[in-house]
BASENU-427830 format. One record per atom (N, C-alpha, C, CB): residue number from 1; residue in one letter; atom name; x, y, z. Coordinates in nm, 4 decimals. Atoms other than C-alpha are relative to their C-alpha. Glycine has a CB too. Layout:
// BASENU-427830
+-----+------+------+----------+----------+----------+
!  nr ! rest ! atom !        x !        y !        z !
+-----+------+------+----------+----------+----------+
! NUM !    a !   CA !        X !        Y !        Z !
...
+-----+------+------+----------+----------+----------+
//
This chain:
// BASENU-427830
+-----+------+------+----------+----------+----------+
!  nr ! rest ! atom !        x !        y !        z !
+-----+------+------+----------+----------+----------+
!   1 !    m !    N !   0.1373 !   0.0100 !  -0.0308 !
!   1 !    m !   CA !   2.0188 !   1.1889 !   1.6508 !
!   1 !    m !    C !  -0.0238 !  -0.1349 !   0.0714 !
!   1 !    m !   CB !  -0.0851 !   0.0143 !  -0.1276 !
!   2 !    l !    N !   0.0321 !   0.1216 !  -0.0814 !
!   2 !    l !   CA !   1.8988 !   0.9436 !   1.9165 !
!   2 !    l !    C !  -0.1475 !  -0.0371 !  -0.0268 !
!   2 !    l !   CB !   0.0248 !   0.0259 !   0.1582 !
!   3 !    i !    N !   0.1356 !   0.0479 !   0.0326 !
!   3 !    i !   CA !   1.5967 !   0.7343 !   1.8129 !
!   3 !    i !    C !  -0.0444 !  -0.0855 !   0.1196 !
!   3 !    i !   CB !  -0.0034 !  -0.0840 !  -0.1383 !
!   4 !    q !    N !   0.0488 !   0.0763 !  -0.1102 !
!   4 !    q !   CA !   1.3900 !   0.6034 !   2.1004 !
!   4 !    q !    C !  -0.1297 !  -0.0739 !  -0.0433 !
!   4 !    q !   CB !  -0.0243 !   0.0922 !   0.1228 !
!   5 !    f !    N !   0.1131 !   0.0873 !   0.0359 !
!   5 !    f !   CA !   1.1393 !   0.3176 !   2.0672 !
!   5 !    f !    C !  -0.0653 !  -0.0402 !   0.1331 !
!   5 !    f !   CB !   0.0472 !  -0.1290 !  -0.0855 !
!   6 !    t !    N !   0.0682 !   0.0569 !  -0.1148 !
!   6 !    t !   CA !   0.8755 !   0.2090 !   2.3147 !
!   6 !    t !    C !  -0.0760 !  -0.1210 !  -0.0519 !
!   6 !    t !   CB !  -0.0958 !   0.1045 !   0.0703 !
!   7 !    a !    N !   0.0814 !   0.1203 !   0.0346 !
!   7 !    a !   CA !   0.6890 !  -0.1200 !   2.3218 !
!   7 !    a !    C !  -0.1336 !   0.0460 !  -0.0544 !
!   7 !    a !   CB !  -0.0215 !  -0.0945 !   0.1252 !
!   8 !    a !    N !   0.1298 !  -0.0464 !   0.0478 !
!   8 !    a !   CA !   0.3675 !   0.0752 !   2.2796 !
!   8 !    a !    C !   0.0027 !   0.0495 !  -0.1471 !
!   8 !    a !   CB !  -0.0492 !   0.1116 !   0.0907 !
!   9 !    m !    N !  -0.0161 !  -0.0500 !   0.1343 !
!   9 !    m !   CA !   0.4940 !   0.2425 !   1.9624 !
!   9 !    m !    C !   0.0014 !  -0.1164 !  -0.0941 !
!   9 !    m !   CB !   0.1267 !   0.0836 !  -0.0142 !
!  10 !    i !    N !  -0.0140 !   0.1158 !   0.0905 !
!  10 !    i !   CA !   0.5962 !  -0.0866 !   1.8050 !
!  10 !    i !    C !  -0.1286 !  -0.0813 !  -0.0069 !
!  10 !    i !   CB !   0.1157 !  -0.0903 !   0.0457 !
!  11 !    n !    N !   0.1244 !   0.0723 !   0.0009 !
!  11 !    n !   CA !   0.2719 !  -0.2584 !   1.9132 !
!  11 !    n !    C !  -0.1003 !   0.0719 !  -0.0855 !
!  11 !    n !   CB !  -0.0528 !  -0.0185 !   0.1402 !
!  12 !    n !    N !   0.0921 !  -0.0763 !   0.0861 !
!  12 !    n !   CA !   0.0756 !   0.0246 !   1.7448 !
!  12 !    n !    C !   0.0323 !  -0.0204 !  -0.1472 !
!  12 !    n !   CB !   0.0059 !   0.1496 !   0.0340 !
!  13 !    y !    N !  -0.0377 !   0.0259 !   0.1413 !
!  13 !    y !   CA !   0.2773 !  -0.0241 !   1.4249 !
!  13 !    y !    C !  -0.0508 !  -0.1333 !  -0.0486 !
!  13 !    y !   CB !   0.1512 !   0.0049 !  -0.0171 !
!  14 !    v !    N !   0.0509 !   0.1369 !   0.0367 !
!  14 !    v !   CA !   0.1906 !  -0.3932 !   1.4274 !
!  14 !    v !    C !  -0.1509 !  -0.0021 !  -0.0105 !
!  14 !    v !   CB !   0.0447 !  -0.1057 !   0.1045 !
!  15 !    k !    N !   0.1452 !  -0.0015 !  -0.0044 !
!  15 !    k !   CA !  -0.1710 !  -0.3313 !   1.5207 !
!  15 !    k !    C !  -0.0624 !   0.0656 !  -0.1277 !
!  15 !    k !   CB !  -0.0461 !   0.0750 !   0.1263 !
!  16 !    h !    N !   0.0518 !  -0.0731 !   0.1162 !
!  16 !    h !   CA !  -0.2200 !  -0.0800 !   1.2341 !
!  16 !    h !    C !   0.0643 !  -0.0521 !  -0.1302 !
!  16 !    h !   CB !   0.0266 !   0.1525 !   0.0160 !
!  17 !    k !    N !  -0.0614 !   0.0671 !   0.1183 !
!  17 !    k !   CA !  -0.0257 !  -0.3120 !   0.9921 !
!  17 !    k !    C !   0.0990 !   0.0857 !  -0.0681 !
!  17 !    k !   CB !  -0.1043 !  -0.0405 !  -0.0997 !
!  18 !    v !    N !  -0.1079 !  -0.0785 !   0.0604 !
!  18 !    v !   CA !   0.2537 !  -0.0652 !   0.9390 !
!  18 !    v !    C !   0.1246 !  -0.0860 !  -0.0088 !
!  18 !    v !   CB !   0.0283 !   0.1295 !   0.0815 !
!  19 !    i !    N !  -0.1048 !   0.0998 !   0.0124 !
!  19 !    i !   CA !   0.5001 !  -0.3412 !   1.0120 !
!  19 !    i !    C !  -0.0639 !  -0.1381 !   0.0233 !
!  19 !    i !   CB !   0.1176 !   0.0276 !   0.1019 !
!  20 !    l !    N !   0.0492 !   0.1359 !  -0.0177 !
!  20 !    l !   CA !   0.4581 !  -0.7216 !   1.0086 !
!  20 !    l !    C !   0.0095 !  -0.0453 !   0.1484 !
!  20 !    l !   CB !   0.0798 !  -0.0963 !  -0.0906 !
!  21 !    s !    N !  -0.0029 !   0.0566 !  -0.1352 !
!  21 !    s !   CA !   0.3869 !  -0.9112 !   1.3307 !
!  21 !    s !    C !   0.1284 !  -0.0820 !   0.0148 !
!  21 !    s !   CB !  -0.1276 !  -0.0888 !   0.0279 !
!  22 !    p !    N !  -0.1221 !   0.0808 !  -0.0256 !
!  22 !    p !   CA !   0.6925 !  -1.0749 !   1.4906 !
!  22 !    p !    C !  -0.0375 !  -0.1501 !  -0.0055 !
!  22 !    p !   CB !   0.0647 !   0.0371 !   0.1420 !
!  23 !    v !    N !   0.0163 !   0.1485 !   0.0014 !
!  23 !    v !   CA !   0.7365 !  -1.4525 !   1.4505 !
!  23 !    v !    C !   0.0533 !  -0.0473 !   0.1345 !
!  23 !    v !   CB !   0.0787 !  -0.0711 !  -0.1242 !
!  24 !    k !    N !  -0.0345 !   0.0572 !  -0.1323 !
!  24 !    k !   CA !   0.7384 !  -1.6143 !   1.7993 !
!  24 !    k !    C !   0.0656 !   0.1105 !   0.0846 !
!  24 !    k !   CB !   0.0976 !  -0.1258 !  -0.0147 !
!  25 !    k !    N !  -0.0444 !  -0.1186 !  -0.0745 !
!  25 !    k !   CA !   0.7931 !  -1.2660 !   1.9508 !
!  25 !    k !    C !   0.1397 !   0.0478 !  -0.0361 !
!  25 !    k !   CB !  -0.0047 !  -0.0283 !   0.1460 !
!  26 !    k !    N !  -0.1325 !  -0.0440 !   0.0458 !
!  26 !    k !   CA !   1.1090 !  -1.2096 !   1.7480 !
!  26 !    k !    C !  -0.0157 !   0.0714 !  -0.1325 !
!  26 !    k !   CB !   0.0987 !  -0.1202 !  -0.0135 !
!  27 !    y !    N !   0.0019 !  -0.0781 !   0.1237 !
!  27 !    y !   CA !   1.1570 !  -0.9460 !   1.4811 !
!  27 !    y !    C !   0.1144 !  -0.0378 !  -0.0909 !
!  27 !    y !   CB !   0.0057 !   0.1483 !   0.0304 !
!  28 !    q !    N !  -0.1057 !   0.0227 !   0.0988 !
!  28 !    q !   CA !   1.3522 !  -1.0050 !   1.1636 !
!  28 !    q !    C !   0.0718 !   0.1268 !  -0.0355 !
!  28 !    q !   CB !  -0.0565 !  -0.0621 !  -0.1247 !
!  29 !    i !    N !  -0.0855 !  -0.1112 !   0.0284 !
!  29 !    i !   CA !   1.6170 !  -0.7691 !   1.0312 !
!  29 !    i !    C !  -0.0785 !   0.1086 !  -0.0791 !
!  29 !    i !   CB !   0.1243 !  -0.0480 !  -0.0782 !
!  30 !    m !    N !   0.0779 !  -0.0960 !   0.0791 !
!  30 !    m !   CA !   1.3783 !  -0.6085 !   0.7747 !
!  30 !    m !    C !  -0.1066 !   0.0661 !   0.0807 !
!  30 !    m !   CB !  -0.0624 !  -0.0670 !  -0.1182 !
!  31 !    q !    N !   0.0990 !  -0.0642 !  -0.0836 !
!  31 !    q !   CA !   1.1141 !  -0.5455 !   1.0390 !
!  31 !    q !    C !   0.0681 !   0.1052 !   0.0865 !
!  31 !    q !   CB !  -0.0741 !  -0.1034 !   0.0870 !
!  32 !    l !    N !  -0.0756 !  -0.0985 !  -0.0767 !
!  32 !    l !   CA !   1.3796 !  -0.3688 !   1.2510 !
!  32 !    l !    C !   0.0359 !   0.1198 !  -0.0872 !
!  32 !    l !   CB !   0.1272 !  -0.0634 !   0.0584 !
!  33 !    a !    N !  -0.0331 !  -0.1099 !   0.0961 !
!  33 !    a !   CA !   1.4890 !  -0.1670 !   0.9483 !
!  33 !    a !    C !  -0.1264 !   0.0838 !  -0.0252 !
!  33 !    a !   CB !   0.0563 !  -0.0586 !  -0.1380 !
!  34 !    d !    N !   0.1286 !  -0.0743 !   0.0168 !
!  34 !    d !   CA !   1.1188 !  -0.0721 !   0.8939 !
!  34 !    d !    C !  -0.0249 !   0.0899 !   0.1181 !
!  34 !    d !   CB !  -0.1195 !  -0.0973 !  -0.0167 !
!  35 !    i !    N !   0.0276 !  -0.0777 !  -0.1228 !
!  35 !    i !   CA !   1.0884 !   0.0436 !   1.2547 !
!  35 !    i !    C !   0.0977 !   0.1203 !   0.0020 !
!  35 !    i !   CB !   0.0165 !  -0.0912 !   0.1321 !
!  36 !    i !    N !  -0.0978 !  -0.1125 !  -0.0028 !
!  36 !    i !   CA !   1.4047 !   0.2621 !   1.2234 !
!  36 !    i !    C !  -0.0427 !   0.1006 !  -0.1065 !
!  36 !    i !   CB !   0.1503 !  -0.0505 !  -0.0261 !
!  37 !    v !    N !   0.0421 !  -0.0923 !   0.1103 !
!  37 !    v !   CA !   1.2869 !   0.4100 !   0.8899 !
!  37 !    v !    C !  -0.1225 !   0.0789 !   0.0384 !
!  37 !    v !   CB !  -0.0289 !  -0.0783 !  -0.1301 !
!  38 !    i !    N !   0.1205 !  -0.0664 !  -0.0441 !
!  38 !    i !   CA !   0.9421 !   0.4789 !   1.0326 !
!  38 !    i !    C !   0.0279 !   0.1048 !   0.1065 !
!  38 !    i !   CB !  -0.0978 !  -0.1008 !   0.0518 !
!  39 !    s !    N !  -0.0337 !  -0.0924 !  -0.1088 !
!  39 !    s !   CA !   1.0910 !   0.6449 !   1.3405 !
!  39 !    s !    C !   0.0698 !   0.1292 !  -0.0560 !
!  39 !    s !   CB !   0.0935 !  -0.0725 !   0.1042 !
!  40 !    l !    N !  -0.0684 !  -0.1144 !   0.0571 !
!  40 !    l !   CA !   1.3119 !   0.8679 !   1.1258 !
!  40 !    l !    C !  -0.0939 !   0.0903 !  -0.0822 !
!  40 !    l !   CB !   0.1144 !  -0.0477 !  -0.0865 !
!  41 !    l !    N !   0.0856 !  -0.0748 !   0.0916 !
!  41 !    l !   CA !   1.0400 !   0.9724 !   0.8802 !
!  41 !    l !    C !  -0.1346 !   0.0450 !   0.0659 !
!  41 !    l !   CB !  -0.0286 !  -0.0866 !  -0.1238 !
!  42 !    k !    N !   0.1311 !  -0.0278 !  -0.0584 !
!  42 !    k !   CA !   0.7403 !   0.9861 !   1.1165 !
!  42 !    k !    C !  -0.0220 !   0.1511 !   0.0323 !
!  42 !    k !   CB !  -0.0163 !  -0.0831 !   0.1276 !
!  43 !    p !    N !   0.0280 !  -0.1450 !  -0.0213 !
!  43 !    p !   CA !   0.7901 !   1.3574 !   1.2120 !
!  43 !    p !    C !  -0.0409 !   0.0762 !  -0.1245 !
!  43 !    p !   CB !   0.1209 !   0.0665 !   0.0573 !
!  44 !    s !    N !   0.0235 !  -0.0713 !   0.1252 !
!  44 !    s !   CA !   0.7609 !   1.4521 !   0.8428 !
!  44 !    s !    C !  -0.1100 !  -0.0525 !  -0.0876 !
!  44 !    s !   CB !   0.1207 !   0.0006 !  -0.0766 !
!  45 !    y !    N !   0.0949 !   0.0674 !   0.0896 !
!  45 !    y !   CA !   0.5243 !   1.1988 !   0.6821 !
!  45 !    y !    C !  -0.1005 !  -0.0817 !   0.0800 !
!  45 !    y !   CB !   0.0745 !  -0.0909 !  -0.0999 !
!  46 !    p !    N !   0.1004 !   0.0872 !  -0.0659 !
!  46 !    p !   CA !   0.2055 !   1.0131 !   0.7718 !
!  46 !    p !    C !   0.0430 !  -0.1495 !  -0.0159 !
!  46 !    p !   CB !  -0.1456 !   0.0240 !  -0.0634 !
!  47 !    l !    N !  -0.0388 !   0.1408 !   0.0005 !
!  47 !    l !   CA !   0.2441 !   0.6410 !   0.8483 !
!  47 !    l !    C !  -0.0346 !  -0.0711 !  -0.1290 !
!  47 !    l !   CB !  -0.0649 !  -0.0708 !   0.1139 !
!  48 !    d !    N !   0.0375 !   0.0695 !   0.1185 !
!  48 !    d !   CA !   0.0554 !   0.5319 !   0.5418 !
!  48 !    d !    C !   0.0931 !   0.0299 !  -0.1199 !
!  48 !    d !   CB !  -0.1409 !   0.0349 !  -0.0337 !
!  49 !    k !    N !  -0.0956 !  -0.0388 !   0.0989 !
!  49 !    k !   CA !   0.2894 !   0.7224 !   0.3142 !
!  49 !    k !    C !   0.1429 !  -0.0685 !   0.0180 !
!  49 !    k !   CB !   0.0123 !   0.1514 !   0.0045 !
!  50 !    i !    N !  -0.1279 !   0.0684 !  -0.0320 !
!  50 !    i !   CA !   0.5964 !   0.5780 !   0.4882 !
!  50 !    i !    C !  -0.0075 !  -0.1446 !  -0.0403 !
!  50 !    i !   CB !   0.0337 !   0.0108 !   0.1508 !
!  51 !    r !    N !   0.0187 !   0.1444 !   0.0325 !
!  51 !    r !   CA !   0.4576 !   0.2277 !   0.4487 !
!  51 !    r !    C !  -0.0009 !  -0.0185 !  -0.1508 !
!  51 !    r !   CB !  -0.1334 !  -0.0557 !   0.0618 !
!  52 !    q !    N !   0.0017 !   0.0075 !   0.1465 !
!  52 !    q !   CA !   0.3910 !   0.2921 !   0.0769 !
!  52 !    q !    C !   0.1419 !   0.0100 !  -0.0554 !
!  52 !    q !   CB !  -0.0887 !   0.1119 !  -0.0593 !
!  53 !    g !    N !  -0.1435 !  -0.0173 !   0.0433 !
!  53 !    g !   CA !   0.7552 !   0.4069 !   0.0343 !
!  53 !    g !    C !   0.0788 !  -0.1283 !   0.0256 !
!  53 !    g !   CB !   0.0688 !   0.1205 !   0.0768 !
!  54 !    i !    N !  -0.0737 !   0.1253 !  -0.0348 !
!  54 !    i !   CA !   0.8885 !   0.0968 !   0.2132 !
!  54 !    i !    C !  -0.0440 !  -0.1104 !  -0.0928 !
!  54 !    i !   CB !  -0.0246 !  -0.0424 !   0.1495 !
!  55 !    d !    N !   0.0502 !   0.1018 !   0.0924 !
!  55 !    d !   CA !   0.6618 !  -0.1232 !  -0.0018 !
!  55 !    d !    C !   0.0584 !   0.0174 !  -0.1395 !
!  55 !    d !   CB !  -0.1524 !   0.0050 !  -0.0066 !
!  56 !    q !    N !  -0.0554 !  -0.0224 !   0.1337 !
!  56 !    q !   CA !   0.7961 !   0.0379 !  -0.3224 !
!  56 !    q !    C !   0.1424 !  -0.0497 !  -0.0027 !
!  56 !    q !   CB !  -0.0064 !   0.1497 !  -0.0399 !
!  57 !    v !    N !  -0.1395 !   0.0400 !  -0.0037 !
!  57 !    v !   CA !   1.1543 !  -0.0210 !  -0.2182 !
!  57 !    v !    C !   0.0144 !  -0.1514 !   0.0026 !
!  57 !    v !   CB !   0.0687 !   0.0608 !   0.1205 !
!  58 !    t !    N !  -0.0086 !   0.1458 !  -0.0103 !
!  58 !    t !   CA !   1.0955 !  -0.3860 !  -0.1210 !
!  58 !    t !    C !  -0.0562 !  -0.0692 !  -0.1243 !
!  58 !    t !   CB !  -0.0745 !  -0.0482 !   0.1243 !
!  59 !    a !    N !   0.0595 !   0.0599 !   0.1142 !
!  59 !    a !   CA !   0.8844 !  -0.4559 !  -0.4274 !
!  59 !    a !    C !   0.0935 !  -0.0002 !  -0.1190 !
!  59 !    a !   CB !  -0.1257 !   0.0696 !  -0.0332 !
!  60 !    t !    N !  -0.0939 !  -0.0037 !   0.1084 !
!  60 !    t !   CA !   1.1665 !  -0.3569 !  -0.6589 !
!  60 !    t !    C !   0.1192 !  -0.0870 !   0.0215 !
!  60 !    t !   CB !   0.0433 !   0.1361 !  -0.0230 !
!  61 !    g !    N !  -0.1142 !   0.0886 !  -0.0279 !
!  61 !    g !   CA !   1.4079 !  -0.6001 !  -0.4966 !
!  61 !    g !    C !   0.1211 !   0.0707 !   0.0433 !
!  61 !    g !   CB !   0.0333 !  -0.0795 !  -0.1171 !
!  62 !    l !    N !  -0.1150 !  -0.0773 !  -0.0417 !
!  62 !    l !   CA !   1.6291 !  -0.3224 !  -0.3779 !
!  62 !    l !    C !   0.0174 !   0.0017 !   0.1533 !
!  62 !    l !   CB !  -0.0127 !   0.1415 !  -0.0524 !
!  63 !    s !    N !   0.0029 !  -0.0157 !  -0.1449 !
!  63 !    s !   CA !   1.5585 !  -0.3851 !  -0.0125 !
!  63 !    s !    C !   0.1357 !  -0.0342 !   0.0673 !
!  63 !    s !   CB !  -0.1100 !  -0.0884 !   0.0577 !
!  64 !    q !    N !  -0.1291 !   0.0386 !  -0.0583 !
!  64 !    q !   CA !   1.8921 !  -0.5600 !   0.0681 !
!  64 !    q !    C !   0.1040 !   0.1117 !  -0.0262 !
!  64 !    q !   CB !   0.0491 !  -0.1374 !  -0.0601 !
!  65 !    a !    N !  -0.0994 !  -0.1048 !   0.0380 !
!  65 !    a !   CA !   2.0996 !  -0.3010 !  -0.1180 !
!  65 !    a !    C !  -0.0365 !   0.1303 !   0.0732 !
!  65 !    a !   CB !   0.0026 !   0.0234 !  -0.1589 !
!  66 !    s !    N !   0.0394 !  -0.1255 !  -0.0715 !
!  66 !    s !   CA !   1.8902 !  -0.0169 !   0.0348 !
!  66 !    s !    C !   0.0342 !  -0.0085 !   0.1489 !
!  66 !    s !   CB !  -0.1533 !   0.0275 !  -0.0169 !
!  67 !    l !    N !  -0.0341 !   0.0180 !  -0.1417 !
!  67 !    l !   CA !   1.9333 !  -0.1637 !   0.3831 !
!  67 !    l !    C !   0.1464 !   0.0198 !   0.0245 !
!  67 !    l !   CB !  -0.0410 !  -0.1369 !   0.0481 !
!  68 !    r !    N !  -0.1497 !  -0.0098 !  -0.0117 !
!  68 !    r !   CA !   2.3085 !  -0.1949 !   0.3342 !
!  68 !    r !    C !   0.0394 !   0.1479 !  -0.0130 !
!  68 !    r !   CB !   0.0745 !  -0.0884 !  -0.1132 !
!  69 !    q !    N !  -0.0376 !  -0.1386 !   0.0165 !
!  69 !    q !   CA !   2.3338 !   0.1625 !   0.2075 !
!  69 !    q !    C !  -0.0479 !   0.0865 !   0.1188 !
!  69 !    q !   CB !  -0.0569 !   0.0535 !  -0.1313 !
!  70 !    f !    N !   0.0483 !  -0.0692 !  -0.1211 !
!  70 !    f !   CA !   2.1192 !   0.2883 !   0.4962 !
!  70 !    f !    C !   0.0893 !  -0.0269 !   0.1190 !
!  70 !    f !   CB !  -0.1425 !  -0.0427 !   0.0328 !
!  71 !    y !    N !  -0.0861 !   0.0400 !  -0.1115 !
!  71 !    y !   CA !   2.3332 !   0.0952 !   0.7450 !
!  71 !    y !    C !   0.1333 !   0.0740 !  -0.0056 !
!  71 !    y !   CB !   0.0235 !  -0.1522 !  -0.0020 !
!  72 !    y !    N !  -0.1263 !  -0.0668 !   0.0093 !
!  72 !    y !   CA !   2.6577 !   0.2420 !   0.6070 !
!  72 !    y !    C !  -0.0176 !   0.1505 !   0.0216 !
!  72 !    y !   CB !   0.0648 !  -0.0284 !  -0.1346 !
!  73 !    g !    N !   0.0227 !  -0.1429 !  -0.0216 !
!  73 !    g !   CA !   2.5077 !   0.5921 !   0.6052 !
!  73 !    g !    C !  -0.0150 !   0.0358 !   0.1478 !
!  73 !    g !   CB !  -0.1233 !   0.0440 !  -0.0754 !
!  74 !    i !    N !   0.0169 !  -0.0190 !  -0.1399 !
!  74 !    i !   CA !   2.4001 !   0.5604 !   0.9655 !
!  74 !    i !    C !   0.1342 !  -0.0147 !   0.0737 !
!  74 !    i !   CB !  -0.1024 !  -0.0979 !   0.0531 !
!  75 !    n !    N !  -0.1295 !   0.0197 !  -0.0657 !
!  75 !    n !   CA !   2.7439 !   0.4269 !   1.0670 !
!  75 !    n !    C !   0.0892 !   0.1176 !  -0.0271 !
!  75 !    n !   CB !   0.0672 !  -0.1292 !  -0.0471 !
!  76 !    e !    N !  -0.0814 !  -0.1168 !   0.0321 !
!  76 !    e !   CA !   2.9192 !   0.7129 !   0.8898 !
!  76 !    e !    C !  -0.0448 !   0.1211 !   0.0790 !
!  76 !    e !   CB !  -0.0058 !   0.0300 !  -0.1489 !
!  77 !    s !    N !   0.0505 !  -0.1203 !  -0.0708 !
!  77 !    s !   CA !   2.6949 !   0.9818 !   1.0499 !
!  77 !    s !    C !   0.0245 !  -0.0130 !   0.1532 !
!  77 !    s !   CB !  -0.1546 !   0.0202 !  -0.0292 !
!  78 !    t !    N !  -0.0249 !   0.0157 !  -0.1455 !
!  78 !    t !   CA !   2.7350 !   0.8311 !   1.3984 !
!  78 !    t !    C !   0.1476 !   0.0058 !   0.0340 !
!  78 !    t !   CB !  -0.0577 !  -0.1324 !   0.0498 !
!  79 !    s !    N !  -0.1430 !  -0.0032 !  -0.0281 !
!  79 !    s !   CA !   3.1085 !   0.7869 !   1.3711 !
!  79 !    s !    C !   0.0603 !   0.1415 !  -0.0202 !
!  79 !    s !   CB !   0.0721 !  -0.1015 !  -0.0899 !
!  80 !    s !    N !  -0.0494 !  -0.1347 !   0.0193 !
!  80 !    s !   CA !   3.1616 !   1.1452 !   1.2453 !
!  80 !    s !    C !  -0.0518 !   0.0908 !   0.1083 !
!  80 !    s !   CB !  -0.0391 !   0.0527 !  -0.1363 !
!  81 !    s !    N !   0.0521 !  -0.0861 !  -0.1077 !
!  81 !    s !   CA !   2.9510 !   1.2880 !   1.5326 !
!  81 !    s !    C !   0.0583 !  -0.0278 !   0.1359 !
!  81 !    s !   CB !  -0.1467 !  -0.0140 !   0.0086 !
!  82 !    r !    N !  -0.0636 !   0.0315 !  -0.1319 !
!  82 !    r !   CA !   3.1613 !   1.1317 !   1.8037 !
!  82 !    r !    C !   0.1175 !   0.0882 !   0.0302 !
!  82 !    r !   CB !   0.0459 !  -0.1447 !   0.0043 !
+-----+------+------+----------+----------+----------+
//
């Protein structure tokens, strides 16, 4: 699955407070992870529900472990599809 991002999409996410604003026009790793998760889930869920889910994961302190697991899962799926 190829995920495409546009500047307009990301600007809308920031404008509607779905993701945090970049610091000095640079996004941090967790903001990029949020953008990827939002892009994957957006066809199935409304943005406010996606944001709530992201907030639940980060509030429990599982964000780094979840990000790592997500990263490995994406790597496995892309390497097996080649």
